[in-house]
N, C-alpha and C positions, 0 to 999 in steps of 0.2 A: 503494500499500500504506500508505504514510505521508505524508501531505501537511506539509510543513513550511514555514512562514513565521516570520519574525523581523523584529520592529520595536522599536527602542530597547533592544535586550539582552533583549527577551522573545521566548523561541522557543515558537511555539504549535504542538504537534504533534497531527494529526488522524488517528485511526486510518480507514482507507478501504480496507479488505480484503475484497474480494468482498460478500456481501449484508449480513453481520453482524458483520464484522471479528472472527470467531471464530480463537481462537489456534491457530496452527499453526507449524511450525518456520519457514516464511518470515517470517511477521509477527514473530514471537519474535526472530528474527536481526535483523531491521529495527530493532526496537525496542531491542534491546539494543545496537546500534550507537550509537544516537543517545544513550542513557545513560551509555555509556563513552567516546565519542569527541568528547564536547561541545566545541565551540570557546570560547576564552576570551573571547570577545564575548559569550556567552551569560550572563545575570545571573540569569534564572529560567525556569522551563518551565510552560507550560499544555497539560496533557494531555486531549484532548477526543475525540469520536466522529463519527459522520455520520448525520444524518437523525434518527431516533426510537430509534437503537441506539448505545450507547456500546462494548459489546463483550458479545458472547454467551456467552463462556467459552471452553473448550477446543472446537476441532472435532472433536467425537464421531465424525461419519461417517467423516472422514480416518481418525481413530485407529482405528476397528474395521476399516476396509477395507483399510489398510496393515500393520494386524497388530502384533506384539511388536517385528519389528525397526524399526519406526518408533516405537514406544513408548520403546524404549532410547534411542533419539536425542533425542526429543521431551521427555520428564519432566526429565532432568537441565538441558537447556536452559531449559524453564520455571522450574526453581528458580534457575538462574543469573541470570534476567531479573527475576524477583521479588525476588531480592537486591538486584540492582543497582539497581532501583527504589528500594526501602526505604532502602538506603543513599546514594542520589543526594546529592552534596555541597551541592547548590545549592537553593533554594526550587523545589517543584514543586507545581503546583494542579492539581486534578482539576476539569474541568468536564464533570459527567456529563450529558450531553444526552438520555440515555434509557435502555433497559435495559442493566444492569450484572450481569450472573448469574455465578456461581460465580468462574472464574479473571478474568472482566471485574470483578466484585465485588473481589475481591484487589487489582487494578491500581488502583481507586479506594482502597480503603484504605491502599496503600502511599504515598500523596502525604501532603504536610505540611497542605495545607488541602483540605476536598473540599466543591465545590458541586454542586447537583443541580437541574435543571430542573423546575419544577412541571409536572404533568401526569400522564399514563398510565405514567410509566416505573416498571420494577419492580428494585430492587436486593436481592441476598442470596447467603448461601453455601449452595449447593445440592449440594456436592460428596456428602454422604452419601446423597441421595435417588437419585443417578447410581449409587452404589455404589463410589466411589472414596475411599480416605482422602487426607488434605490432604499434600503435601510439607512439609517443615519450614519452609521459606521461607514458603509460604501460610499455614500454621497460627500462625506467630510473627508473621505481619503482622495478621491477625485478633486475635491476644491482646493486642498492643502496642495496637489502636485501640478496638476495642470495650469498652464497660464492662463489669467482671468480673462484676456482677450479672446480665448479660444474655447473655453469651458463650454459655453452654453450651447455653441453650434455643434460640438462634438458629442455631448449629453443628447441635446434635442434630436439630433440625426441618427445617432446610433453608428455612425461610420465607422469601418474598421480600417487600419492604415498598413501599409508594409514597412518594413524597417525604417528606411530613410524619411518617409513622411511621418513615421511614429517619433523619431527624433526631433524633427523640425517642428514637430507638435507638443512637444513636452512630455510624451508617454515613456520615453527611455532616453538616457543620458548618451548612450554611447552604442554604435553598430559594430559588430565584429564577426569577422569569418567564422563559419561553423566551428571548424576545427579548433579555434583558439578560445572559443567562448568560455568553457569552464576553467581552463587555465588562468584566463584574464578575469574571470570573476574572482576566483581564489586569490589572484594576486591583489585585486582591489580589497578584498576583505582583510588580508593580511596587513596592507597598507593601513586601513582603518583601525585595525585591532592594535597598531602600535600607538595609537593615542591613548593615554591613561584612562581606565576604564570608567572612574566616577566622573570625569571631566567630560568624557563623551555622554554618558548617562545623563548629566544633568543639563547639558547643552541640549541633546535631543529631545529632552522633557520640556523645557523652556520653548524651543522652536515649535513644538506640536501642542502646546499645552492650550491655546484658544480652540484647536480643532477637537482634542478630546474632551474640552469643556461640552462644546456643541454636541458631540456624540453623546455625552453623558445626559444632557439635557433634552435629548431628542425622543423622550418616551411616548410622547403623545404620536409623534410623527411615525413612529416604530409599530406602534398600536394600528394606526390606521393603515400602514403599509402590510401587516399581518393580516388585516381583514380582507385587503383587495387580493393578497397572494393566495387567500384560502378559498376564493369565491368560485363556484363551478361556473360563472361566466367568464373569468379570467383562465381557468383551468381549459375551458373550451377555445378561447382564442390561442393559449399556449399550443395545444393539439393542432390548431391550423396553422400556425407557424412552423411547427415541428415538421408538419407535412409538406409545406412549403419549400423547406431549406435544407433539412436533414437528408444527407444520400443514405440509403439503404445498403 
């Protein structure tokens, strides 16, 4: 589900869940454990995916098949995991090896430094195309990371971008050749890990304090989002979206 290796204090977490590492309860629980129970020997983290997919976003098939009772468990867990990633006190680097869509894109945006492999991978926040609103943790991550003059157009359109365009629009910091992606991400992680840990933690905490306060104040928004995500009408729309877009 999550493959983990550690070398010289750099923990590499590779999402390796089913075909596309789509987010479901089991994957979120595993990722949340990694983010909250980190060993003291870990100095920095690299988050990556498998093959040509970093993370395909929420497992919409599971969501619609298991229905509202599943959503009631899933969406709060998604919010907790995204918040834990955004507030992670140590350096965390995204090695975006391929497609990072919707929730997968949010995972990338929550990291401190974001690298993407050159090639055919796409990244973007497609939530509104699916027909679901952003939980507070997801939207505040986007608001923090994407330049203010670009955020509305990218969120409202749900457009997905290739590596060069993703860099130009602030989704990623650097585009790297496929074969160099993981070594480069680990090198960046080592560079950040060289900063005294308490200085790094406090600086990151201060930089993200306003966004974290908004996340924590977003209970009403999250309750409304949960209602929408749980509704039969939205599930019908999701199934229509999947029928149009997913290759069988």
